[in-house]
C-alpha positions, 0 to 999 in steps of 0.5 A: 500499500502507498504512503507511510502508515501508522497502525492503530488499534481501531484500524479497518480494512475497507474498500472505498467505492467512488470515482478513481482517484486521478479523475478530475470529478469532485468524487475523484478528487475526494477519493484522492485525498480521503484515501490517503489520509485513511492509509496514513491513519493506519487503515488498509484501504483498496478503491473500487472505482466506478468510473475511470477504470475498466477491464482489470486491477491497477494501482495508484500510488501503491493502493489497489483500484478494482475495475467498474463492473458491468452495471452502469455504477458496478454495484453488480460487482462491488461485493466480490470486490469487497470479498476479495480485498478483505478475505486475508485480514483480521481487521474489521471489514467495511466498504465506504461509499462516496457517491449518490446511493440512489444507484446502489441497488444490488441485493448482495449488499445486505451481505456486507455488515458495515457500510459507511455512506458519505452520502451527498443529500441535496434534496428537501425532503430526502429522495425515497431511494436515498432515504431507503438507503440510509435507513438499511441496518447495515449503513451509517450515513455520513453527512457531508454538508450541514444541510445534508445532516440537517435532512437526515436528523429531520428524517429520523436517520442516524448520522454523523457529519464529516465535511469533504476534505480540502487541501489547506496548502496551495500549490500552483502549477507552472502554468498558473504562476 
């Protein structure tokens, strides 16, 4: 795995579900920042790229990247990738999602005991498919905005608030300088 890490007693082995970290999308940029920080904190992370990689596994900064599946948002293969990634570890296992959860329809996601969903909530009220996902017993919704947290609270859904990551060091490219 990439980067220097320090193992903590609460370390996990997780499959991160979002866009590939090299994608210029908001999801890709957040994946890039969050995954590197999780690894530095001692967690074992691989990425399931629902966008940005097709056909075979790859690596980015020493981090294993699984490709998208046949379904447009890869919910057909995410559980198989999670099982393959976590099977050799004694650490607690989970999937972390950073994407619109209304696309996650595969019934085999019930086989994953712990899913942390960093979920965009951008409607009032929360759309039915999003609310149904957030109410699942194996899902812990993570609101990325105070608006999202407030809407989840109004709907009676337990959740935590973690705002999106941001790099605090400005590093302009040569073209900008």
